[in-house]
C-alpha positions in Angstrom: -37.6 -23.9 -41.4 -36.8 -27.0 -39.5 -37.0 -26.8 -35.8 -35.2 -30.0 -35.0 -31.8 -29.6 -33.8 -29.2 -30.3 -36.4 -27.1 -32.8 -34.5 -27.3 -34.3 -31.1 -25.6 -33.1 -28.1 -23.2 -36.1 -28.1 -22.2 -35.4 -31.9 -21.6 -31.8 -31.0 -19.5 -32.1 -28.4 -17.3 -34.8 -30.1 -16.9 -32.0 -32.7 -16.5 -29.0 -30.5 -14.8 -30.0 -27.6 -11.2 -29.2 -28.6 -12.2 -25.6 -29.4 -14.2 -25.0 -26.3 -11.4 -26.3 -24.1 -8.8 -24.3 -26.2 -11.2 -20.9 -25.6 -11.5 -21.7 -21.7 -7.7 -22.1 -21.7 -7.1 -18.5 -23.4 -9.2 -17.3 -19.9 -8.2 -20.0 -17.4 -4.9 -21.0 -16.1 -6.5 -23.6 -13.3 -7.4 -27.1 -14.9 -10.2 -27.5 -12.3 -11.4 -24.1 -13.5 -11.1 -24.8 -17.1 -13.3 -27.8 -16.6 -16.0 -25.7 -15.0 -16.2 -23.6 -17.8 -16.2 -26.2 -20.5 -18.9 -27.8 -18.4 -20.9 -24.6 -18.3 -20.9 -24.1 -22.0 -21.8 -27.6 -22.6 -24.8 -27.1 -19.8 -25.7 -23.9 -22.1 -25.5 -25.7 -25.2 -28.0 -28.5 -24.0 -30.3 -25.7 -22.8 -29.9 -23.9 -26.3 -30.2 -27.5 -28.3 -33.8 -27.0 -29.3 -33.0 -23.4 -30.9 -29.8 -25.1 -32.6 -31.1 -25.5 -36.1 -28.5 -24.1 -38.6 -25.8 -26.6 -39.0 -23.5 -23.6 -40.7 -24.0 -21.4 -37.9 -23.3 -24.0 -35.2 -19.2 -23.3 -34.5 -19.7 -19.9 -34.3 -22.6 -20.0 -31.9 -20.6 -22.1 -29.7 -17.6 -20.3 -29.7 -19.3 -16.9 -28.9 -21.1 -19.0 -26.1 -17.9 -19.9 -24.8 -16.3 -16.5 -25.0 -19.2 -15.0 -23.3 -19.2 -17.8 -20.6 -15.5 -17.3 -20.1 -15.6 -13.3 -20.1 -18.0 -13.4 -17.5 -16.1 -15.9 -15.5 -13.1 -13.7 -15.4 -15.3 -10.1 -14.8 -16.6 -12.5 -11.5 -13.2 -13.2 -10.6 -12.2 -9.8 -10.5 -15.2 -8.6 -8.4 -13.9 -11.4 -6.2 -10.4 -9.8 -6.4 -9.1 -13.5 -6.1 -5.2 -13.9 -6.5 -4.6 -17.0 -8.1 -1.2 -18.7 -7.3 1.1 -19.2 -10.0 3.8 -21.7 -10.3 4.7 -20.7 -13.7 8.3 -21.0 -13.8 10.3 -20.9 -17.0 11.2 -24.5 -18.2 14.9 -23.9 -19.8 15.4 -27.9 -20.6 15.5 -28.8 -24.1 12.6 -30.4 -25.7 12.5 -33.9 -25.9 10.9 -34.4 -29.1 9.3 -32.5 -31.6 5.5 -33.0 -29.6 6.9 -31.8 -26.7 8.3 -28.6 -28.5 5.1 -28.2 -30.2 3.5 -28.3 -26.9 5.7 -25.5 -25.2 5.2 -23.2 -28.4 1.3 -23.4 -28.1 1.5 -23.2 -24.3 3.6 -19.7 -25.1 1.0 -19.1 -27.6 -1.8 -19.6 -24.8 0.1 -17.6 -22.3 0.6 -14.6 -24.9 -3.1 -14.5 -25.9 -4.0 -14.5 -22.1 -1.9 -11.4 -21.7 -4.0 -9.5 -24.4 -6.6 -6.8 -23.4 -10.2 -8.3 -23.6 -11.1 -6.8 -27.1 -7.9 -8.3 -28.7 -8.2 -11.5 -26.5 -11.6 -12.1 -27.9 -10.5 -11.8 -31.7 -7.6 -13.5 -31.3 -9.1 -16.5 -29.7 -11.6 -16.5 -32.2 -9.3 -16.4 -35.3 -7.1 -19.2 -33.7 -10.0 -21.4 -34.0 -10.0 -20.8 -37.6 -13.4 -18.4 -37.4 -13.4 -15.8 -40.3 -12.5 -12.2 -39.6 -16.5 -11.6 -41.2 -17.7 -14.3 -38.6 -15.7 -12.8 -35.8 -16.9 -9.3 -36.5 -20.7 -10.8 -36.6 -20.0 -12.6 -33.2 -18.7 -9.6 -31.5 -20.9 -7.1 -33.0 -18.2 -5.0 -34.4 -17.5 -4.0 -37.7 -15.2 -6.3 -40.2 -12.5 -3.5 -40.4 -12.5 -3.1 -36.6 -12.2 -7.2 -36.2 -9.6 -6.9 -38.6 -7.7 -4.0 -36.5 -7.9 -5.7 -33.8 -6.3 -8.9 -34.9 -3.5 -6.7 -36.7 -2.8 -5.3 -32.8 -3.2 -8.8 -31.3 -0.7 -10.2 -33.7 1.6 -7.4 -33.0 1.6 -7.9 -29.5 2.0 -11.6 -29.6 4.9 -11.0 -31.9 6.3 -8.6 -29.3 5.8 -11.4 -26.6 7.9 -13.8 -28.5 10.7 -11.3 -29.1 9.8 -10.7 -33.1 9.7 -7.1 -33.1 9.7 -6.9 -37.0 
């Protein structure tokens, strides 16, 4: 087996920065804290770089690492019992263009995923990153059928959040 890293840190960051930020955004609302989480993930990736020798497992590995760091962040926040201020007021204005509409839909989806219970949030967040159910099950150390059930329940709750009860 080859013991040299598959890619440089710069290449890994360029390829997976969006995924890491999106997963962090599911767990944290405040932009500064999201940046801190992302930085913490890249530090952990840098420290693990000598062990990252399989290109095929890189994306799931980074996704799981991000998930673990974010869950730890949430647990620490609960222990501190800090209540973040919220300034989320629904915007009822009409979309300016298609990109704005897409951004609003994405924000609503992110908000819906944030509201899911932790087991469902973990599966939904990874699924939204195009990680296969089989890989999600492996990453979360659950059975493939359990991952599928959690995904089905997450989708149902997200539909309910969007007002689609079908």
